[in-house]
Structures are given as C-alpha cells and as structure tokens.
C-alpha positions in Angstrom: 113.4 101.9 90.9 114.0 100.0 93.9 118.0 99.7 93.4 117.6 103.7 92.9 116.0 103.9 96.4 118.4 101.9 98.0 121.1 104.1 96.7 119.8 107.1 97.5 118.6 105.4 101.0 122.1 104.8 102.1 124.1 107.6 100.6 125.6 109.7 103.1 124.4 113.0 102.6 124.7 116.3 104.5 121.2 117.4 103.2 117.8 115.7 102.7 117.4 112.6 100.5 115.0 113.8 97.9 113.3 111.4 95.5 111.5 112.4 92.0 109.8 109.5 90.5 108.2 109.6 87.4 105.8 107.4 85.5 107.3 103.7 84.4 105.9 103.5 80.9 105.0 100.6 78.9 103.9 98.3 82.0 100.3 97.6 80.8 97.9 95.7 82.7 100.6 95.9 85.7 101.1 99.4 85.7 99.1 100.2 88.7 100.3 97.4 90.6 103.6 97.9 90.0 103.5 101.7 90.6 102.0 101.0 93.9 105.1 99.0 94.6 107.2 101.5 94.2 105.5 103.6 96.4 105.9 100.7 99.1 109.4 101.1 98.3 109.6 104.5 99.0 107.7 104.3 102.0 110.5 101.9 103.4 113.6 103.7 102.2 115.3 105.8 104.3 114.6 109.5 102.1 113.2 112.5 103.0 111.3 113.9 100.4 109.0 112.3 97.6 108.1 114.1 94.2 105.7 111.9 92.1 105.6 112.9 88.1 103.0 111.8 86.2 99.9 110.1 86.0 100.7 106.7 86.9 102.9 108.0 89.2 100.0 109.1 91.6 100.0 105.6 92.7 103.2 105.8 93.9 102.2 108.6 96.2 99.3 106.9 97.4 101.2 103.6 98.7 104.4 105.8 100.0 102.7 106.3 103.8 102.0 109.6 105.5 106.0 109.5 107.2 107.1 111.5 103.8 106.6 115.0 102.7 104.8 113.9 99.5 104.6 116.3 96.2 102.7 114.8 93.5 101.9 116.4 90.1 101.5 115.6 86.3 103.0 119.2 85.2 106.4 119.7 84.7 106.0 123.5 85.1 104.9 122.9 88.9 107.2 120.0 89.1 110.1 122.3 88.4 108.8 125.1 90.5 108.1 122.8 93.4 111.9 121.7 93.6 113.5 125.2 93.2 111.2 126.0 96.4 112.1 123.3 98.6 115.4 121.9 97.7 118.6 123.4 99.5 122.2 123.4 98.5 123.2 120.0 100.7 120.2 117.8 99.4 120.6 114.6 97.2 118.4 114.0 94.7 117.4 110.7 92.8 115.6 111.3 89.5 114.2 108.0 87.8 111.4 107.5 85.6 111.0 106.1 82.1 112.6 108.0 79.7 109.5 109.0 77.9 109.0 111.2 80.5 111.4 113.4 79.6 113.3 114.2 83.5 116.3 115.1 81.3 114.5 118.0 80.6 113.2 118.8 84.0 117.1 118.4 85.5 118.1 120.9 82.8 115.9 123.2 83.3 116.2 123.0 86.9 119.8 123.8 86.8 119.6 126.6 84.1 120.9 124.4 81.0 118.3 124.9 79.2 
C-alpha cells in the first residue's frame, strides 16, 4: 500500500490523483491497526481523493485526516457509481486491495469491459 501511494503521489498527472483502497484481508488481530496505518499513509501522500472500499477500509478513512475528499463504502455498486460521478478524463487512479476484494471486477464494470 505504501509503495502504491508513493508512486501515485509522485506521479506527474494532469488531473487529480485518486486512490481506491480496499480491505487487506487475512491480517488477523493486526487488521484494524494496519488499516489505520494505511490511513496515516494516505493522509501524508500527495493525493487528492480517497475511496475506501470494504468493512476494514473504514479504518483507513478514519485515519486519513480531513484534508482529503474521502468516500467510504462496502457496496460495489455504490463504489462504481461514486467513481463514475467523480472521476474526470485526466485523473490518475490507483486501485489497491487484497485479491479477495475483486477490484478487477470494479475496474471492468467502471470501464465497460463487463
């Protein structure tokens, strides 16, 4: 997550930098703490908008501060709807989560490949 946020934050984009971060699964007892750390990373990254997707990702949103525009949902349809309404042509989007969150399906539906 940290490497992805660093790459996004340092990317020379014409548009906004948007991170779509989902649950990191199978972390056990450390899940809440590690998701909170990702929120701190997002707060310090040079990004404009943060989408948090999943039950555990709420911890990311809670620790990301108040300088970012933040959207949080557990619902795939809601995530896709929000992304369609907010993103613009020159925006750069990072999608990152455990494979079990199936962000590839969100990407396919968002860009009309499914």
